N, C-alpha and C positions, 0 to 999 in steps of 0.2 A: 716017189722017194724024195724028190725035192719038196714036195707038200710036207711029208711027214718031218723032214729035217727042219724045215722053216717052223713048223709047229712046235716041236721041241726046243727049238732056239728060243721062241718067244715065250714058253711056259718057263725058261729058267732064267729068263733075264730078270733082273733085280732093279725093281723101279724105286729109285730114292724116294724116301717119304718127304710129303711137303712140311717144309719148316712150321713148328706150333708156336704161334703166338702165347706167350705166358703172361697173363695180366698180374699186377702186383695185388697180393691178398690185401683186402681190406678189412682191418679190425679196429674197432674202438678200444683203445687202449685208456684205462681209468688210472692216472697216476696217484699213487697214494700222497696224501698230504702230508706236508711237511709237520712236523712236531715244533709246535713254536714255544712249548713249556708254558710259561705263565701269559704268553700272549695269546689272544683269541682273534680268530676272524670272524667270530659269530657271537658278540656280546649278548648278554642277557641269560647265560645258562647258568651262571653261578650267582650266589648272593649279592656279590657287589662287583661292579665294574670300575675300574681305575681309569679315569680320562684325563689327559693333560690339558691344563688351561689352554684355550687356543684352538683344540682340536675337536673335532665333531663326530658324533655317531653316524652310522649310516641312517639315511632318511626313512628307510622302511622298516627301520627296527625301533621298537619300544622298548627301553631300558630303564625301569622306574628306579633302581636301586645304583644311580650313576654317583660316584665321588670324585670331585674334581681335584686333581694333583697339581703341585706347582714344581716339582722337581724329582729327580730320580731318587736322591736321599729319601724324600717322602714316601715314594713308592715301597722302597725297602722298608722302611718302618711299617707301612699297612701290611707288608708281606709278613712280616712278624707277629703283628697283632692279629690278623685275619687268617693266616695260614692258606690253605686250599680252597677256602669258601670265596676266594677273590680271584678276578682275572684283571688283565690290561688290555685295553684296546687302542690301537695306534693306527689311523687311518693310511692309506697309501700317500695322500698329499703331505700329511703331517710329517711322515716319515722321510720323504723326499726334501722337505725344507728343513728337517731336524735330523739328519743321519745319524750325529753324534749321540742324541737322545735314544734312538733305536738302538744304538750298539750298545749302549750301556744298560739299557733294559735287558737286552738279550742275555747279558751276563748274570742277571739275577736269577734266583731260583726261591721255591718253597723252603721254609725251615724244615730240616731232618726231624727235629723233635720240638715238643714244646717247652722243652729246657734250653734251647737256643739262647744265645746272648739276646738279652733285651734292651729296653730303655728306661728312663726315668718315668717317674709319675706325671710331671708336667707335660713332658711329651706324649705321653698316653693320653692325657686328657684333652689335648688339641686335637689328637686324631679322633678320639671318640665323639667329640662334638660335632666332627663332620659327617659322622656315621648315621645314617637312618636305621631303624629297626630292622633286624634281621628276619623279615616276614619269611623268607623262603625256606630257611631251616627251622624256624619257630613253628609255623604252622603244621609241620611234620613232627613236632616233639611233644612230649607228655605236657609242657607248659601250657598255661591258657593265654590266648591272646584275645579272644573275642567274647563275648556275653554268652556265646552256645559252648564254649569249651568248658570243660570241668578242670578245676584247679586240682593239682598233683597232691599227694600227702606232704607233711612236713618233713624237713630234714632231720636226721638223727640229733636229738638234743645234746649231744656230746659236741657237736660242731658249733654250738652257739652258747655252749657253757649253761645250760638250764638244767634244772631237776626235774621239773615237769614239761611234759608233751605239749599242755595247753599254752605255754609260755613262748613256744617257738613261733617266731612271725616269718619264716622266710620256707619254701619249698624244698624239695629235692631240686638237684643242680643239674644244668645243662652245660656242657663245655663246648665252645666253638672257637678254634683258633686259641689266642692266649686269653679270652674273654670267659667269664661265667655268667650265667643267666639263672635267676630264681624268679619265682611268684612271691608276692608278699600277701601275707593275711593280715587281715584288720581287727582282730580280736585278741585279746591277751588277759589272762586273770590277773597280770601284774598291774595293769592300769585301768582306772575308772574314772570316767568324766562327769561332771554334774549336768550335762546337758546333751541333748541328741544332735546330730550332724549329719549331713549328706555328704560331706568331704571328710576324707583321712584327717585324724587330728594329728596337729605337728609333732607332739611328744612321741605318739607312736610311730610316727616316721622315723624319728631319731633313734628309737630303739631297733627298728628294722634295719637301719643303716650299720648301727653298731654290730648286730648280729650277723649282717652280710659281711663285713670286714673280718670278723673273728673267724667265719667259715671259709672265706677266702683264704686265709693264711693256714687253716688246717688243711685244706684241699690241696694247697701248694706246698706240703711238707711239713709243717709245724707239728710236732709231737702232741698228741692229747695230754701228754704229761707237763707240756710246756704252757707258755701264757704270753699275752701281751699286755704291756703298759702304755696306756694311751697317752701321746705326747701332744697332740694337736688334733682338732676336730673342727673342720670349717664347712659349713653347709649353706648352700644357697636353694632358694625357693623360688620358682617361677610361674607355676599354675597350680590350682586346687587339684587334688586327686579325688576322685568319684569313689564313694565306698563300695558302690555296687557294680563296678567293671573291674576287669584284672589289672593288676599291677605287676609291671616287670623292673626287676632290678639286675643292672648290668654292670660287673666289677671287672677291675684289673688291678693286677700288682705284679712287680717285677721280682716281688720276694719269693724264693725257693728255698728249700731246706730237706736235710735229710739227717740220718743219726749221728753224722760227723760233723755237721755243721756248729759255728760259734754262735753266740747270742750277737744279734744285729738289727739293724733298723728295718722295719717293714710298714711300707706306704701303700694304701689301697685308694683307688678311684672308684667312685660309685655313681651311677645314673639311674634316676627313677622315671621310668616311663609307662605312659598310658595313651590310649589311643595313636600310638606311633610317635608322641612328642615327649621331649625331656620335660618333667614337671619339676625334679630337684635334682641336685647332684651334691656329692660331698669327698672332700678328701680327708682321710684319715691317717695320721702319721703316729705310729707306735714304735716301741722297741720289743723285740721278741726274744723270750728266754726259752731256750729249748728244752729245759727240764724244771721240774717243781722245785729241785734243790737249788738251781741257779736263782730261781725267782724268789725262794725263801732267804737265801743269801742277800740278794738285793734289798728285800724288805727289810732284813736287819739294819743294813747300812742306812737305809732311809729312815727307819725307826729313831737310830742313833742321831742323826741329822736332825730330825724332828723334835727329839728331846731336847738338843742343845738349843735349838730355836726356841722352844716353849720356855725354857730357864731363861734365857736373855729377855724374853717378853715379859715374863714375871718379873724380872729385876728391875727392869725399866718402868714397869707400872708402880712397883714398890717404892722407887724413889721419887716418882711423882706424888704419890699418896703421902710420903714422909715430909717433902717439901711444901705441900699445899697449906698447912696451916701458917707459914712464914710468909706465904704470898699475899 
């Protein structure tokens, strides 16, 4: 009996479980990268990388399209000009020394639309002179960049005020940021030269620049019923343009218009590029008439002034001729 009692007692005794040692769960957490907006941690992914003067890119990164900037204001202008084709890189070292610059850049953003506030033509020219050719976008576009590329078709003749397609000297357009890109053709029925040349004739280039300015104004809102009165045409030539290689025209204008716009000034800056370098540039300043009626009204005023000037000129000549025998 005693043995059976002890056996039952042992069977019903609850033995406390030994404590379990729980190891911390080891996991690898990949924290999402913070969205820096226009700032980048990996420069070179966009067409242009803006870098502050005095800063340096990571040593292991090759960024061929780097643009050196001197101020936050200049960065803001480039953002308006280039839109989302540009990025900004600020190294940790530069940020530590210039925290105010980093803080100001963080407040910047890409323009919401292409019609956001822009800047004058002189500012645009200064910015564009610092910009290399946008190879990253252009090589993926229909425009011709290399000898192996096929030049696209001409832009519709109404954009350049021509009656015949054979006289159109610029191609269909590519828009990138606030700039427009065209290829240039080097043949037209309007101009003939008495000698052959391996480079593009200056008169032909001047006509292509004029057509680019007109097309730019129409693309940015000038009605086809309207027109431009040229006020100033300033051109610089830097290098010869080869006739056998693609030519790229890059233009900018702060001019925008719609059906409610009043007549106003229209200025256009254009660069002529070949083999990645600027061979010529031009600034055209004009007055834009939003309709043919307004243009004709202005022509009537100009004709009246011209008629008065002709009469004054004729009167002066007559007086000189009448007085000549007595001299």
